[in-house]
GUSEVEX-903561 format. One record per residue: residue number from 1; residue in one letter; chain; y, z, x of N, C-alpha, C in turn. Coordinates in steps of 0.05 Angstrom, whole numbers, plus 32768, in hexadecimal, padded with zeros to 4 digits. Example, Ala and Ser with C-alpha at 12.3 -4.5 7.8 and 13.67 -1.06 7.14 Angstrom:
ATOM; 1; a; A; 7F8E; 809C; 8108; 7FA6; 809C; 80F6; 7FBE; 809C; 8108
ATOM; 2; s; A; 7FD3; 808E; 8101; 7FEB; 808F; 8111; 8001; 809D; 8102
This chain:
ATOM; 1; m; A; 804F; 804A; 7E13; 804D; 802F; 7E1D; 804D; 801C; 7E05
ATOM; 2; g; A; 805F; 8008; 7E07; 8062; 7FF5; 7DF1; 804A; 7FE2; 7DEF
ATOM; 3; l; A; 8049; 7FD5; 7DD8; 8033; 7FC3; 7DD2; 8032; 7FAC; 7DE7
ATOM; 4; w; A; 804A; 7FA0; 7DED; 804A; 7F8A; 7E00; 8042; 7F92; 7E1C
ATOM; 5; l; A; 8049; 7FAA; 7E24; 8041; 7FB4; 7E3E; 8023; 7FB9; 7E3F
ATOM; 6; r; A; 8018; 7FC3; 7E2A; 7FFB; 7FC6; 7E29; 7FEC; 7FAB; 7E2A
ATOM; 7; v; A; 7FF6; 7F98; 7E1B; 7FEA; 7F7D; 7E1C; 7FEC; 7F71; 7E37
ATOM; 8; a; A; 8003; 7F74; 7E44; 8007; 7F69; 7E5F; 7FF4; 7F77; 7E73
ATOM; 9; y; A; 7FF2; 7F92; 7E71; 7FE1; 7FA2; 7E82; 7FC4; 7F99; 7E80
ATOM; 10; i; A; 7FBA; 7F96; 7E68; 7F9E; 7F8E; 7E64; 7F9A; 7F71; 7E6C
ATOM; 11; s; A; 7FAE; 7F60; 7E68; 7FAC; 7F44; 7E70; 7FAA; 7F41; 7E8F
ATOM; 12; v; A; 7FBA; 7F51; 7E9D; 7FB9; 7F51; 7EBA; 7F9D; 7F5B; 7EC4
ATOM; 13; m; A; 7F92; 7F6F; 7EB7; 7F78; 7F79; 7EBF; 7F63; 7F64; 7EBA
ATOM; 14; i; A; 7F63; 7F57; 7EA4; 7F50; 7F42; 7E9E; 7F53; 7F2A; 7EB1
ATOM; 15; a; A; 7F6B; 7F22; 7EB7; 7F70; 7F0C; 7EC9; 7F66; 7F13; 7EE5
ATOM; 16; l; A; 7F6A; 7F2B; 7EEE; 7F61; 7F34; 7F08; 7F42; 7F34; 7F0A
ATOM; 17; i; A; 7F35; 7F3E; 7EF5; 7F18; 7F3E; 7EF5; 7F0D; 7F22; 7EF5
ATOM; 18; v; A; 7F17; 7F11; 7EE3; 7F0C; 7EF6; 7EE2; 7F13; 7EE6; 7EFB
ATOM; 19; g; A; 7F2B; 7EEA; 7F06; 7F32; 7EDC; 7F1E; 7F21; 7EE3; 7F36
ATOM; 20; l; A; 7F1B; 7EFD; 7F39; 7F0A; 7F06; 7F4F; 7EED; 7EFC; 7F4B
ATOM; 21; d; A; 7EE4; 7EFD; 7F32; 7EC9; 7EF4; 7F2D; 7EC5; 7ED7; 7F34
ATOM; 22; v; A; 7ED8; 7EC6; 7F2B; 7ED6; 7EAA; 7F30; 7EDA; 7EA3; 7F4D
ATOM; 23; a; A; 7EED; 7EB0; 7F5A; 7EF4; 7EA8; 7F76; 7EE0; 7EB2; 7F8A
ATOM; 24; f; A; 7ED7; 7ECB; 7F87; 7EC8; 7ED8; 7F9D; 7EAB; 7EE1; 7F96
ATOM; 25; l; A; 7EA7; 7EE7; 7F7D; 7E8E; 7EF6; 7F76; 7E7C; 7EE6; 7F63
ATOM; 26; r; A; 7E7D; 7ECC; 7F64; 7E6E; 7EBC; 7F51; 7E50; 7EC0; 7F52
ATOM; 27; h; A; 7E45; 7EC2; 7F6A; 7E28; 7EC4; 7F6D; 7E1E; 7EE0; 7F75
ATOM; 28; h; A; 7E2F; 7EF4; 7F73; 7E28; 7F0F; 7F7C; 7E2A; 7F22; 7F63
ATOM; 29; v; A; 7E14; 7F24; 7F55; 7E14; 7F32; 7F3B; 7E1B; 7F4F; 7F3F
ATOM; 30; w; A; 7E0E; 7F5E; 7F51; 7E12; 7F7A; 7F53; 7E2E; 7F81; 7F5F
ATOM; 31; a; A; 7E37; 7F71; 7F73; 7E51; 7F75; 7F7E; 7E66; 7F70; 7F68
ATOM; 32; r; A; 7E61; 7F5C; 7F58; 7E73; 7F55; 7F42; 7E76; 7F6D; 7F2E
ATOM; 33; l; A; 7E60; 7F79; 7F27; 7E60; 7F90; 7F15; 7E6F; 7FA7; 7F21
ATOM; 34; v; A; 7E6A; 7FAD; 7F3A; 7E77; 7FC3; 7F47; 7E95; 7FBF; 7F49
ATOM; 35; v; A; 7E9D; 7FA7; 7F51; 7EBA; 7FA1; 7F53; 7EC7; 7FA2; 7F38
ATOM; 36; n; A; 7EBA; 7F97; 7F23; 7EC6; 7F98; 7F08; 7EC9; 7FB5; 7EFE
ATOM; 37; v; A; 7EB5; 7FC5; 7F03; 7EB7; 7FE1; 7EFA; 7ECE; 7FEF; 7F0A
ATOM; 38; g; A; 7ED0; 7FE9; 7F24; 7EE5; 7FF5; 7F34; 7F01; 7FED; 7F2B
ATOM; 39; i; A; 7F04; 7FD3; 7F24; 7F1E; 7FCA; 7F1A; 7F25; 7FD8; 7F00
ATOM; 40; v; A; 7F12; 7FDA; 7EEE; 7F18; 7FE8; 7ED4; 7F1E; 8005; 7ED9
ATOM; 41; a; A; 7F10; 8012; 7EEB; 7F15; 802E; 7EF2; 7F31; 8032; 7EFE
ATOM; 42; l; A; 7F38; 8020; 7F10; 7F53; 8021; 7F1C; 7F69; 801D; 7F07
ATOM; 43; f; A; 7F66; 800A; 7EF5; 7F7A; 8007; 7EE0; 7F7B; 801F; 7ECE
ATOM; 44; l; A; 7F64; 802C; 7EC9; 7F63; 8044; 7EB8; 7F72; 805A; 7EC5
ATOM; 45; v; A; 7F6E; 805E; 7EDF; 7F7C; 8074; 7EEE; 7F9A; 806F; 7EEE
ATOM; 46; v; A; 7FA2; 8056; 7EF3; 7FBF; 8050; 7EF2; 7FCA; 8054; 7ED7
ATOM; 47; n; A; 7FBB; 804D; 7EC2; 7FC5; 8051; 7EA7; 7FC8; 806F; 7EA1
ATOM; 48; v; A; 7FB5; 807F; 7EA9; 7FB6; 809C; 7EA3; 7FCD; 80A9; 7EB2
ATOM; 49; f; A; 7FD1; 80A3; 7ECC; 7FE5; 80B1; 7EDB; 8001; 80A5; 7ED9
ATOM; 50; a; A; 8004; 808C; 7ED5; 801E; 807F; 7ED5; 8029; 807C; 7EB9
ATOM; 51; f; A; 801A; 8073; 7EA7; 8025; 806D; 7E8C; 8023; 8085; 7E79
ATOM; 52; r; A; 8011; 8097; 7E7C; 800F; 80AD; 7E69; 8024; 80C2; 7E6E
ATOM; 53; r; A; 8031; 80C3; 7E84; 8045; 80D8; 7E8A; 805F; 80D3; 7E7B
ATOM; 54; s; A; 8064; 80BC; 7E72; 807D; 80B6; 7E65; 807D; 80BE; 7E47
């Protein structure tokens, strides 16, 4: 995976986390934590299975 693809991948993950936090989870601390951990786990699984095979 090239450097620009990694930067784009991480940028999308950060934008998704911040966007969901601001839009829906501003006052829900525990739900926010669970959703953020879930998003990071999902991106990790996609990274392992999709990008590591090449």
